[in-house]
C-alpha positions, -999 to +999 in steps of 0.1 A: +000+000+000+015+034-010+012+067+007-018+078-013-038+046-006-030+046+031-041+082+037-070+086+013-090+053+012-122+069-002-133+098-023-162+122-014-195+128-032-199+149-064-190+186-059-212+217-060-208+243-087-209+275-066-211+299-096-246+309-109-235+314-145-205+320-169-182+295-153-177+264-133-162+263-098-165+229-082-163+229-044-158+195-028-155+206+008-130+186+029-115+157+010-094+143+039-095+139+076-084+167+100-055+146+111-043+141+075-047+178+068-027+187+099+000+162+089+004+178+055+003+213+069+032+206+091+052+188+064+046+216+039+054+244+064+087+228+075+101+212+043+092+235+015+118+261+004+095+291+009+105+325-006+087+358-007+067+362-039+077+389-064+057+409-090+067+435-115+043+464-111+047+495-133+083+485-139+091+482-102+099+448-085+077+443-055+081+416-028+051+403-008+049+392+028+032+360+014+057+333+005+056+309-024+072+279-040+066+265-074+069+227-082+066+211-115+072+179-135+105+177-154+111+171-191+140+147-198+151+153-162+152+191-166+130+216-146+111+242-165+103+279-159+070+298-158+064+335-159+036+354-141+033+390-128+062+398-149+086+375-130+100+342-142+099+313-116+121+282-118+105+250-107+117+225-081+107+188-082+076+175-066+081+160-032+066+127-022+039+145-002+030+168-031+028+138-055+004+121-032-017+152-030-016+158-067-028+122-072-057+128-048-067+160-065-066+144-099-088+115-087-114+140-075-113+165-104-108+139-132-081+163-145-043+161-148-018+187-137+019+192-143+027+220-118+018+235-085+021+270-071+023+268-033+013+299-012+020+305+025-001+332+043+014+338+077-019+352+091-052+367+079-036+400+073-020+385+042-043+380+012-046+384-026-063+412-045-090+407-072-075+389-102-080+361-127-055+334-137-051+343-174-014+338-179-006+328-215+014+298-204-016+281-187-037+255-206-066+273-222-097+269-200-077+243-181-086+233-145-069+250-116-073+230-083-070+248-050-062+226-019-062+244+015-044+236+048-042+254+081-065+284+089-100+285+075-102+316+052-130+333+032-125+332-006-146+352-031-155+354-068-167+386-085-183+387-120-164+411-143-196+426-157-225+421-132-202+426-102-220+399-084-199+384-056-200+347-045-181+339-013-170+305+000-153+294+032-122+273+025-116+249+054-085+229+061-084+199+038-109+214+013-107+213-025-120+239-049-115+235-087-120+263-113-123+254-149-139+262-183-146+299-190-144+309-153-112+330-157-128+349-186-158+361-167-149+361-130-122+376-107-113+359-074-095+370-043-085+360-008-096+391+013-074+400+043-088+399+078-075+407+113-098+380+127-075+351+116-042+348+134-031+314+122-012+306+090-027+290+059-011+270+031-028+268-003-017+245-032-029+255-067-024+226-091-024+237-127-013+227-162+014+247-180+016+242-217+040+269-231+068+262-207+105+267-211+132+244-200+154+260-173+189+263-186+218+248-165 
C-alpha cells in the first residue's frame, strides 16, 4: 500500500458548482480527515523552500509578505520555468507528499496537472487582491485546483460585468476547482482579515503548456 492509498481510502461525493453562470467552480469541501490535513500542513510548512513572492508592477519589482514555491514535472530530467506577474519562476521537483496530494486532486477532479504553485499566508492580514488566472502559459480553459491547509479563510468570486460576488469558506483539507470559462468572466481574491491569526497554506495545481526548460 502506497502513501496515497493509506491516507486517502475513499473519495467524497460529487462537488457543488458555486457559480450561478458564466463559469464552473466545483467545491468539494474537505476531502481528507483533519489529522491528515494537519500532517500535510506541518510537512509543507517545514520542508518547502519558501520564498517571498515577487511581482513587476509599473516597472518596479515588489516583494510580498506572502511566501511561495513552485513545483513542476521535469522534461528529460530538466525543470522548466514559468512567468507570471512579470517575473520568471524556476520550478523545483515535486516532493513525495506533493505527488500524493496531486494524485488525490486528480482523482477527484478527473483532470491532470503538471505543476503546483504553493502559497504560505502567515496570518489573515496577508491575502490576494482581485485577479483572474489568465497567464498565456496556462492551458486554455484548463482546470486550476486549490487545496487548503491550516487556517480557514474566506474566498470570493466577482463577476467582471455584473459585479455579483460569490463567497465561499475554505476549510482545512478542502478542495476547490476552477475550470472552463471561469477565468474569462470572474475575478477571485483572498480578502485580508484581522480575525484570523493562524497561517494558511494553499496549493494550486495547474497545467502549464507553453513552458520553457530551465537552462543549467
